[in-house]
C-alpha positions, 0 to 999 in steps of 0.5 A: 480478477480485480482492477489494477491500482495505480502506483505513481513513483514521485521520487526514486534515488539510491536512498529512497523511493516514494510512490503514491498509490491510488486504489479505486473501488474494487482494485488491487495492487497485486501480490508483491514482496517488500524488498525494503523497510517502508513507511505508509502515509495514508492520504484518505481514511479507509479499510484495506483488505490485506491478503497474505499466506496466513489469510485475509485481514481488514486493515483500517487506515486513517489520513495522516496516521503513518505506520512502518513495516520491515522488509520481507512482507508479502501480500496483496492489498485490495480496496473492497470499500465503496470509495477510492483509497489513497496512500503514499509509500516511502521505501527506505533503500539500503 
């Protein structure tokens, strides 16, 4: 089982939750389902391994290049690279 990634909640209000995720080499966030629409803001470049019911995929991220996903996504996110990956996740609560 991979080591755990570290999620640090920076803001948590009725409107939004902002979490900084740090994924050391070989770590994983763990399987989860996104309850809210969310935006990811990569702080570092890297390639995340995303594991879902449909299989595993490599997801490159670029520092400063944000992306948006709808609620309902279920997956595990792992760092199978040779350096730490950091991103900020902004959940848009209803």
